[in-house]
VOBA-1610 file (N, C-alpha, C; in pm, whole numbers, padded with zeros to 5 digits, always signed):
BEGIN
Met+14675+06510+07663Met+14749+06409+07737Met+14885+06466+07773Arg+14923+06455+07899Arg+15051+06512+07940Arg+15162+06409+07917Pro+15284+06456+07892Pro+15393+06363+07869Pro+15431+06288+07995Ser+15478+06166+07979Ser+15524+06085+08091Ser+15675+06082+08092Thr+15731+06072+08210Thr+15875+06055+08221Thr+15902+05926+08296Phe+16009+05862+08259Phe+16047+05737+08324Phe+16193+05748+08365Ala+16225+05690+08478Ala+16361+05696+08531Ala+16430+05562+08509Leu+16561+05567+08480Leu+16640+05446+08469Leu+16705+05423+08604Ile+16660+05321+08676Ile+16710+05292+08810Ile+16764+05150+08811Gly+16893+05137+08837Gly+16954+05005+08842Gly+16936+04926+08714Gly+16936+04993+08599Gly+16923+04925+08472Gly+16779+04887+08438Val+16683+04927+08521Val+16542+04896+08497Val+16467+05026+08476Ile+16381+05028+08377Ile+16299+05147+08357Ile+16185+05143+08456Ala+16174+05248+08537Ala+16072+05253+08642Ala+15971+05362+08611Ala+15847+05332+08637Ala+15741+05430+08617Ala+15748+05537+08725Pro+15710+05660+08693Pro+15710+05765+08795Pro+15603+05739+08899Ala+15611+05813+09010Ala+15513+05796+09118Ala+15372+05823+09069Ser+15357+05908+08965Ser+15223+05940+08916Ser+15155+05817+08859Ala+15232+05715+08830Ala+15175+05592+08777Ala+15127+05502+08891Ala+15127+05554+09012Ala+15087+05474+09128Ala+14951+05520+09181Thr+14876+05421+09232Thr+14746+05451+09288Thr+14729+05377+09421Val+14638+05429+09501Val+14598+05361+09624Val+14448+05336+09610Thr+14408+05213+09633Thr+14266+05177+09629Thr+14221+05148+09771Val+14116+05218+09814Val+14066+05208+09951Val+13923+05156+09946Thr+13895+05060+10033Thr+13759+05008+10044Thr+13697+05059+10174Ile+13581+05120+10160Ile+13503+05160+10278Ile+13395+05054+10293Pro+13402+04975+10401Pro+13307+04864+10415Pro+13167+04911+10454Lys+13070+04831+10417Lys+12933+04857+10458Lys+12921+04818+10605Gln+12861+04906+10684Gln+12845+04883+10827Gln+12701+04839+10855Asp+12686+04739+10937Asp+12554+04692+10975Asp+12515+04757+11108Val+12475+04885+11098Val+12440+04962+11217Val+12308+05036+11191Ala+12241+05073+11298Ala+12112+05143+11286Ala+12131+05285+11232Glu+12231+05355+11281Glu+12255+05493+11239Glu+12391+05501+11172Tyr+12391+05511+11039Tyr+12517+05512+10964Tyr+12553+05654+10921His+12678+05690+10942His+12733+05816+10893His+12856+05782+10810Arg+12868+05845+10697Arg+12987+05822+10613Arg+13111+05870+10687Pro+13221+05795+10673Pro+13342+05834+10746Pro+13416+05951+10682Tyr+13482+06029+10766Tyr+13582+06123+10720Tyr+13707+06037+10696Val+13780+06064+10588Val+13899+05984+10556Val+14012+06079+10518Ala+14131+06051+10570Ala+14252+06124+10532Ala+14356+06022+10487Met+14424+06054+10378Met+14536+05972+10330Met+14656+06065+10318Trp+14769+06022+10375Trp+14889+06104+10364Trp+15012+06016+10356Val+15118+06076+10299Val+15246+06007+10277Val+15351+06076+10362Glu+15437+05995+10426Glu+15548+06048+10505Glu+15677+05976+10465Pro+15787+06048+10449Pro+15915+05982+10424Pro+15954+05898+10546Val+16010+05778+10524Val+16050+05690+10633Val+16155+05754+10722Gly+16251+05821+10664Gly+16360+05881+10742Gly+16324+06012+10809Gly+16198+06050+10802Gly+16156+06178+10859Gly+16138+06281+10750Gly+16058+06375+10776Gly+16029+06479+10678Gly+15883+06518+10687Ala+15847+06615+10609Ala+15711+06668+10614Ala+15611+06570+10555Pro+15498+06549+10623Pro+15392+06466+10567Pro+15321+06541+10454Arg+15262+06465+10363Arg+15193+06526+10250Arg+15056+06461+10237Thr+14950+06541+10249Thr+14815+06490+10237Thr+14785+06459+10091Val+14736+06337+10067Val+14703+06291+09933Val+14554+06306+09906Ala+14471+06277+10006Ala+14326+06290+09993Ala+14265+06320+10129Leu+14158+06396+10127Leu+14086+06430+10249Leu+13938+06436+10216Trp+13861+06341+10269Trp+13718+06334+10243Trp+13642+06375+10368Tyr+13562+06479+10357Tyr+13484+06529+10470Tyr+13357+06591+10416Glu+13272+06643+10503Glu+13144+06700+10461Glu+13164+06837+10400Thr+13188+06839+10271Thr+13218+06964+10202Thr+13095+07049+10176Lys+12974+06994+10184Lys+12852+07069+10153Lys+12793+07143+10273Lys+12844+07118+10392Lys+12792+07190+10509Lys+12829+07336+10499Thr+12741+07420+10550Thr+12766+07564+10547Thr+12765+07619+10689Gly+12801+07743+10700Gly+12801+07807+10832Gly+12938+07802+10895Lys+12941+07841+11023Lys+13067+07844+11097Lys+13128+07705+11102Asp+13252+07694+11070Asp+13329+07569+11067Asp+13286+07475+10956Ala+13172+07500+10891Ala+13120+07414+10784Ala+13140+07267+10822Gly+13196+07188+10735Gly+13216+07046+10764Gly+13352+07018+10825Thr+13428+07124+10854Thr+13564+07106+10904Thr+13571+07084+11054Lys+13461+07106+11123Lys+13459+07096+11269Lys+13511+06961+11319Tyr+13480+06855+11247Tyr+13515+06721+11294Tyr+13643+06665+11232Leu+13715+06747+11156Leu+13842+06698+11099Leu+13941+06657+11209Ala+13932+06719+11325Ala+14022+06683+11436Ala+13998+06541+11484Asp+13885+06479+11448Asp+13860+06339+11483Asp+13953+06244+11407Leu+14011+06293+11298Leu+14116+06218+11229Leu+14245+06253+11302Arg+14259+06196+11422Arg+14361+06242+11517Arg+14504+06231+11468Ala+14541+06120+11407Ala+14680+06105+11361Ala+14710+06206+11251Trp+14621+06219+11154Trp+14639+06315+11045Trp+14641+06458+11101Trp+14551+06487+11192Trp+14542+06620+11252Trp+14673+06660+11317Arg+14734+06568+11392Arg+14861+06597+11460Arg+14977+06609+11363Lys+14971+06533+11253Lys+15081+06534+11156Lys+15081+06655+11066Gly+14980+06737+11074Gly+14979+06858+10991Gly+14842+06901+10944Gly+14741+06822+10971Gly+14607+06857+10928Gly+14557+06987+10988Arg+14594+07013+11113Arg+14545+07134+11180Arg+14594+07261+11112Ser+14708+07254+11042Ser+14762+07373+10976Ser+14724+07380+10828Met+14651+07281+10780Met+14613+07277+10639Met+14490+07365+10615Thr+14493+07438+10507Thr+14378+07519+10467Thr+14288+07434+10379Val+14162+07420+10421Val+14067+07342+10343Val+13953+07430+10297Pro+13896+07402+10182Pro+13928+07291+10095Pro+14061+07312+10024Ala+14129+07201+09999Ala+14257+07204+09929Ala+14236+07148+09789Asp+14270+07226+09690Asp+14250+07188+09551Asp+14321+07057+09519Gly+14249+06963+09461Gly+14307+06836+09422Gly+14320+06737+09535Val+14284+06776+09657Val+14298+06688+09773Val+14163+06666+09842Ser+14088+06774+09863Ser+13962+06766+09936Ser+13851+06710+09849Gly+13760+06641+09915Gly+13643+06588+09847Gly+13539+06549+09949Ala+13421+06517+09900Ala+13311+06479+09987Ala+13333+06339+10045Thr+13265+06311+10156Thr+13270+06177+10214Thr+13218+06078+10111Arg+13256+05953+10126Arg+13218+05850+10030Arg+13131+05744+10096Ala+13037+05691+10019Ala+12953+05580+10064Ala+13037+05452+10062Pro+12989+05346+10125Pro+13062+05220+10118Pro+13091+05182+09973Gly+13211+05133+09950Gly+13254+05097+09815Gly+13405+05103+09804Gln+13453+05092+09682Gln+13596+05091+09656Gln+13632+05215+09575Tyr+13737+05286+09618Tyr+13776+05412+09556Tyr+13926+05413+09527Thr+13963+05471+09413Thr+14104+05477+09374Thr+14150+05622+09368Val+14267+05647+09427Val+14326+05781+09432Val+14467+05772+09376Arg+14503+05867+09292Arg+14640+05872+09239Arg+14734+05931+09342Leu+14853+05875+09351Leu+14956+05933+09437Leu+15015+06054+09367Pro+15076+06145+09441Pro+15133+06267+09381Pro+15236+06233+09273Asp+15237+06317+09169Asp+15328+06299+09056Asp+15474+06314+09094Asn+15502+06398+09191Asn+15641+06436+09216Asn+15703+06374+09341Leu+15660+06256+09379Leu+15728+06186+09489Leu+15863+06138+09438Lys+15967+06171+09510Lys+16102+06129+09470Lys+16121+05981+09505Pro+16205+05910+09431Pro+16231+05770+09465Pro+16278+05758+09609Gly+16227+05657+09678Gly+16264+05637+09817Gly+16159+05558+09892Gln+16176+05553+10023Gln+16087+05478+10112Gln+15994+05574+10185Tyr+15866+05541+10184Tyr+15764+05624+10248Tyr+15670+05533+10328Val+15582+05596+10402Val+15472+05526+10467Val+15345+05594+10420Leu+15250+05515+10371Leu+15119+05567+10336Leu+15028+05541+10454Asn+14962+05645+10503Asn+14869+05634+10615Asn+14728+05660+10563Val+14635+05576+10604Val+14494+05595+10571Val+14418+05590+10703Glu+14348+05699+10734Glu+14275+05708+10860Glu+14129+05740+10832Ala+14040+05674+10905Ala+13897+05698+10892Ala+13836+05718+11030Ala+13740+05810+11039Ala+13667+05834+11164Ala+13522+05858+11126Arg+13433+05800+11202Arg+13291+05808+11171Arg+13211+05847+11293Glu+13117+05941+11274Glu+13030+05983+11382Glu+12948+05864+11430Thr+12937+05848+11558Thr+12872+05734+11624Thr+12933+05601+11577Gly+13056+05609+11533Gly+13127+05489+11490Gly+13264+05488+11550Gly+13355+05429+11482Gly+13490+05419+11535Gly+13589+05502+11456Arg+13714+05478+11487Arg+13826+05543+11422Arg+13928+05435+11393Glu+13993+05444+11277Glu+14092+05342+11242Glu+14202+05403+11157Leu+14324+05358+11183Leu+14442+05402+11108Leu+14512+05278+11054Val+14536+05278+10923Val+14608+05168+10858Val+14730+05229+10789Thr+14847+05167+10808Thr+14969+05214+10743Thr+15024+05107+10650Leu+15082+05152+10540Leu+15142+05062+10442Leu+15279+05115+10404Pro+15375+05027+10380Pro+15503+05073+10328Pro+15487+05112+10181Leu+15549+05220+10142Leu+15540+05269+10004Leu+15680+05289+09951Thr+15713+05216+09848Thr+15843+05229+09782Thr+15820+05294+09647Val+15885+05407+09624Val+15878+05473+09494Val+16011+05446+09428Pro+16013+05382+09311Pro+15909+05378+09210Pro+15828+05247+09204Asn+15837+05158+09296Asn+15765+05030+09289Asn+15663+05017+09401Pro+15552+05087+09390Pro+15455+05092+09499Pro+15359+04973+09501Asn+15398+04866+09564Asn+15310+04750+09573Asn+15300+04704+09717Ala+15182+04718+09775Ala+15160+04675+09913Ala+15010+04658+09934Arg+14976+04576+10033Arg+14836+04553+10068Arg+14823+04551+10219Ala+14708+04598+10266Ala+14675+04592+10407Ala+14523+04596+10416Ala+14473+04576+10534Ala+14328+04583+10553Ala+14297+04631+10693Gly+14193+04711+10700Gly+14144+04755+10829Gly+14053+04648+10887Lys+14008+04672+11008Lys+13922+04575+11075Lys+13778+04623+11089Thr+13757+04755+11096Thr+13621+04806+11119Thr+13582+04917+11022Glu+13649+05029+11028Glu+13612+05146+10948Glu+13670+05144+10808Leu+13776+05066+10789Leu+13841+05054+10658Leu+13848+04908+10618Gly+13836+04883+10489Gly+13851+04747+10437Gly+13988+04733+10374Ala+13993+04665+10260Ala+14119+04641+10188Ala+14177+04773+10136Ile+14309+04784+10147Ile+14382+04900+10093Ile+14496+04843+10011Thr+14506+04887+09885Thr+14606+04834+09795Thr+14683+04947+09729Leu+14815+04938+09732Leu+14904+05030+09659Leu+14952+04956+09536Ser+14945+05021+09420Ser+14991+04953+09299Ser+15032+05053+09193Ala+15111+05003+09099Ala+15147+05081+08982Ala+15032+05064+08883Arg+14998+05170+08813Arg+14888+05160+08717Arg+14929+05083+08597
//
């Protein structure tokens, strides 16, 4: 078990960013031909700064030229924000696509206190594309949003 650190902010003990999670729901689609969505989650400082990819789900088992990375550009917002320059697979970030259901991802341990935007983008072959953004305050990450088609409920919370 690794040691935890807590910061004293305004007289209140605050949990570190590592104590924060994002829960994403991938809804079941009622379609004839279903493909699991590619999903990217990234954090950006509100005042500007480099985006940081938190999770990237794509077809990791494909082999050959471009493997499963060929369609990562379909995650257009993530791709423009830095995805195109990212080397994949990225340890601790990359993973396989997910079936419909609810999934929890830990936010990075070393996010400094401040205001951020959490972006969650999904794109699906023969389906749609959707981007949902949530305000993220470190050290108090509590927010909710929901997508309309490719993404369901998204919740930011302290563990």
